[in-house]
C-alpha positions, 0 to 999 in steps of 0.5 A, a space after each residue: 117136166 115130170 118123168 115116169 121111172 117105170 122102165 127103170 123100175 121094171 129093170 130093177 124089179 127084174 134084177 131083184 126077182 130073177 124074172 122079166 117083168 113085162 107090162 103084162 105081169 104088171 097089168 096082171 098084178 095091178 089091174 092097169 091097162 097096158 095102155 096106161 103103163 105104155 103111156 107112163 113109160 113113154 112120158 105120154 100121160 097127161 094126168 094119173 090118178 092117186 089109185 095108179 100111183 098107189 097100185 104102182 107104188 105098191 107093186 114096185 114097193 116104192 114111194 111116189 118120189 122113186 116113180 116120178 122125178 122132175 127134170 127141168 125143161 132145159 134138161 128134158 129138151 137136151 135128152 130128146 
């Protein structure tokens, strides 16, 4: 299962910038919809476009591999 680390990256950026990073801030700076951000954060997004990944990587100054991780199905089920 592919998991999005959006919440973790938001927390890291909050600590780095000393300002609370919210979905609204990301939405304003990336022009991504809040619905898209929430679906990603909750691992409910089935499909993510290259432009979405590009905007998020630019916002968080990260690589795609830092935004998404692979978790084997057995581990993902254990977490739930």
